[in-house]
C-alpha positions as CSV (number, residue, x, y, z in Angstrom):
1,M,-93.1,-33.7,-31.6
2,K,-92.6,-33.5,-28.0
3,N,-88.9,-34.5,-28.5
4,L,-88.6,-31.7,-30.8
5,F,-89.9,-29.0,-28.6
6,T,-87.6,-30.5,-25.7
7,A,-84.6,-30.2,-27.9
8,L,-85.4,-26.6,-29.0
9,A,-86.0,-25.5,-25.2
10,V,-82.7,-27.1,-24.5
11,C,-81.0,-25.2,-27.4
12,L,-82.6,-22.0,-26.3
13,F,-81.5,-22.3,-22.7
14,C,-77.9,-23.1,-23.7
15,A,-77.8,-20.3,-26.2
16,T,-78.9,-17.7,-23.4
17,S,-76.6,-19.2,-20.8
18,C,-73.3,-18.5,-22.0
19,C,-70.5,-17.7,-19.7
20,N,-69.6,-14.2,-18.9
21,E,-66.4,-14.6,-21.0
22,C,-68.6,-15.3,-24.0
23,K,-70.8,-12.3,-23.3
24,Q,-68.1,-10.0,-23.1
25,N,-66.5,-11.3,-26.3
26,A,-69.9,-11.2,-28.1
27,T,-69.3,-14.8,-29.2
28,C,-70.3,-18.1,-28.0
29,N,-67.9,-20.9,-28.8
30,D,-66.9,-24.2,-26.9
31,C,-65.9,-22.4,-23.7
32,C,-69.4,-23.1,-22.2
33,E,-69.6,-26.8,-23.4
34,G,-70.3,-29.2,-20.6
35,K,-70.4,-26.5,-17.9
36,N,-73.3,-25.7,-15.6
37,P,-74.8,-22.2,-16.4
38,V,-75.9,-21.5,-12.9
39,I,-72.5,-22.3,-11.2
40,E,-70.8,-20.4,-14.1
41,T,-73.0,-17.2,-13.2
42,I,-72.2,-17.7,-9.6
43,M,-68.5,-17.9,-10.2
44,A,-68.5,-14.9,-12.5
45,R,-70.4,-12.5,-10.5
46,R,-68.3,-9.7,-9.1
47,S,-69.1,-6.5,-7.0
48,I,-69.0,-3.7,-9.5
49,R,-67.9,-0.2,-8.6
50,A,-67.6,1.3,-11.9
51,Y,-70.3,1.8,-14.5
52,T,-70.9,3.1,-18.0
53,D,-73.5,5.8,-18.5
54,Q,-75.7,3.3,-20.5
55,S,-79.0,3.2,-18.8
56,V,-80.7,-0.2,-18.0
57,S,-84.1,-0.9,-19.7
58,R,-87.1,-1.3,-17.4
59,E,-87.6,-4.7,-18.9
60,L,-84.4,-6.1,-17.6
61,L,-85.0,-4.2,-14.2
62,N,-88.3,-6.0,-14.0
63,Q,-86.8,-9.3,-14.7
64,I,-84.1,-8.8,-12.0
65,T,-86.7,-7.8,-9.3
66,E,-88.9,-10.5,-10.3
67,C,-86.1,-13.0,-9.7
68,G,-85.5,-11.1,-6.2
69,I,-88.9,-11.7,-5.0
70,N,-88.8,-15.4,-5.9
71,A,-86.2,-15.8,-3.4
72,P,-86.9,-18.3,-0.3
73,N,-88.3,-16.5,2.8
74,G,-89.6,-17.4,6.0
75,M,-93.1,-18.9,6.1
76,N,-93.5,-17.2,2.6
77,A,-94.6,-14.1,4.5
78,Q,-92.9,-11.9,1.8
79,Q,-92.2,-9.3,4.4
80,W,-90.4,-7.1,2.0
81,E,-90.9,-4.0,-0.4
82,V,-88.8,-3.0,-3.4
83,R,-88.5,0.3,-5.0
84,I,-86.6,0.8,-8.3
85,V,-84.8,4.1,-9.0
86,D,-83.8,4.7,-12.7
87,N,-84.3,8.5,-12.5
88,K,-81.1,10.4,-12.9
89,E,-82.6,13.5,-11.3
90,W,-83.5,11.7,-8.1
91,L,-79.9,10.1,-8.1
92,D,-78.2,13.4,-8.7
93,K,-80.5,15.2,-6.1
94,T,-79.9,12.8,-3.4
95,T,-76.1,12.8,-4.1
96,A,-75.9,16.5,-3.8
97,A,-77.5,16.5,-0.5
98,Y,-75.3,13.8,0.6
99,C,-72.3,15.6,-0.5
100,E,-73.3,18.8,1.2
101,S,-74.0,17.1,4.4
102,I,-70.7,15.4,4.6
103,K,-68.4,18.5,3.8
104,G,-65.4,18.7,6.0
105,T,-65.7,15.1,7.2
106,P,-63.3,12.2,6.1
107,A,-66.2,10.9,4.2
108,A,-65.9,13.7,1.7
109,K,-62.7,12.3,0.3
110,Q,-64.6,9.9,-1.8
111,T,-66.5,12.7,-3.6
112,E,-63.1,14.2,-4.7
113,D,-62.5,11.3,-7.1
114,P,-62.9,12.6,-10.8
115,A,-64.8,9.4,-11.5
116,F,-67.4,10.1,-8.8
117,K,-71.0,10.5,-10.1
118,N,-73.4,9.4,-7.4
119,M,-73.4,8.0,-3.8
120,F,-74.5,4.5,-5.0
121,R,-71.1,3.6,-6.6
122,N,-72.1,5.5,-9.7
123,A,-74.8,2.9,-10.7
124,P,-77.3,4.2,-13.1
125,A,-80.1,2.2,-11.5
126,V,-80.6,1.4,-7.8
127,I,-83.1,-1.1,-6.2
128,F,-83.9,-0.3,-2.7
129,V,-85.2,-3.2,-0.3
130,A,-87.0,-2.5,2.8
131,H,-88.3,-5.2,5.5
132,K,-90.8,-5.2,8.1
133,P,-88.4,-6.0,11.1
134,G,-89.0,-9.7,12.2
135,H,-87.2,-12.8,13.1
136,C,-85.7,-13.7,9.7
137,T,-86.6,-10.9,7.4
138,Q,-83.1,-9.7,7.4
139,V,-82.0,-13.1,5.9
140,D,-85.0,-13.0,3.5
141,C,-83.8,-9.7,2.1
142,G,-80.4,-10.9,1.8
143,L,-81.5,-14.0,-0.1
144,M,-83.5,-11.5,-2.4
145,A,-80.5,-9.3,-3.1
146,G,-78.5,-12.5,-4.0
147,N,-81.2,-13.6,-6.6
148,M,-81.2,-10.1,-8.1
149,M,-77.4,-9.8,-8.3
150,L,-77.2,-13.4,-9.9
151,A,-79.9,-12.4,-12.4
152,A,-78.2,-9.4,-13.3
153,Q,-75.0,-11.2,-13.9
154,S,-76.8,-13.7,-16.2
155,L,-78.4,-10.7,-18.2
156,G,-74.8,-9.2,-18.8
157,L,-75.2,-6.5,-16.2
158,G,-73.0,-5.6,-13.3
159,S,-74.2,-5.1,-9.6
160,I,-73.2,-4.3,-6.2
161,C,-75.1,-4.7,-2.8
162,M,-74.8,-1.7,-0.5
163,M,-75.8,-0.8,3.0
164,G,-73.5,2.4,3.5
165,P,-76.0,4.6,1.6
166,L,-78.9,3.6,3.9
167,V,-77.0,4.9,7.0
168,W,-77.2,8.4,5.5
169,L,-80.7,8.0,4.0
170,K,-81.8,7.3,7.6
171,S,-80.4,10.6,9.0
172,D,-82.1,13.7,9.3
173,A,-80.5,15.0,6.0
174,G,-81.5,11.9,4.1
175,K,-84.9,11.5,5.5
176,P,-86.9,13.4,2.8
177,F,-85.2,11.1,0.2
178,T,-86.2,8.1,2.0
179,E,-89.7,9.1,2.4
180,S,-89.8,9.9,-1.4
181,L,-89.4,6.1,-1.9
182,G,-92.7,5.6,-0.5
183,F,-92.2,2.4,1.7
184,S,-95.3,1.2,3.7
185,E,-95.7,2.0,7.4
186,G,-93.7,-0.3,9.4
187,Y,-91.2,-1.1,6.6
188,E,-87.5,0.0,7.1
189,P,-85.0,0.2,4.3
190,L,-82.5,-2.4,4.8
191,L,-80.2,-2.3,1.8
192,C,-79.8,-1.3,-1.8
193,V,-78.5,-2.9,-5.1
194,G,-76.7,-0.8,-7.7
195,I,-77.4,-2.2,-11.2
196,G,-75.8,-1.2,-14.5
197,Y,-73.3,-2.1,-17.4
198,A,-69.9,-2.7,-15.9
199,A,-67.1,-0.5,-16.7
200,E,-64.5,-2.8,-15.0
201,R,-63.8,-6.6,-14.8
202,P,-62.3,-7.1,-11.4
203,E,-60.5,-10.4,-10.6
204,A,-62.0,-12.6,-8.3
205,R,-60.7,-12.1,-4.6
206,P,-59.4,-15.3,-2.8
207,R,-62.0,-17.5,-0.8
208,N,-60.8,-19.3,2.3
209,K,-62.0,-22.9,1.6
210,E,-60.9,-24.0,5.2
211,V,-64.0,-22.6,6.5
212,I,-65.8,-25.5,4.9
213,K,-65.7,-28.8,7.0
214,Y,-67.6,-32.0,7.2
215,V,-68.9,-33.2,10.5
216,E,-68.3,-37.0,10.6
């Protein structure tokens, strides 16, 4: 009986770990056979800058953020906080204030794109991460973001890590929106992750493998 349960667990794991190509084609064939699902997810992840209007369920957002807080962090201090915004009204109001504040500047050019929907690369959901400034909390939050983006990829979602929007959110014009996120005193917003259903499939950009060297 134990062997049966083990076999079923393996089958379920394989069935839910199809490579990105299988998910896109809504089929699962031999293309995944013999491949490592974790490595497949890492290699398939892309930074997505175009999303459909389809909303992301809170069940999926909860899974993604739970994967985030399970990232390694210094001394397990967990000096981070997470806020999820899937409220279109909040995203629209924030974007409207942003557009108003950058009028007449070079930054306004991006808002002239007909595809522009919001300042978070058009993502329908945004996960904000704040940290309590410390020796390694920025690294901790980076690891958290990495976990969340890989989790999103494995769930058939696109993602993008952003720091640019936080620059504006820390400005006088953006301060009311930052305060509305309700981070605890002493915590500073560091980055945000856009989540949604991808409306593009960008090719992987070349990576320089020459930076990897063994020390003999």
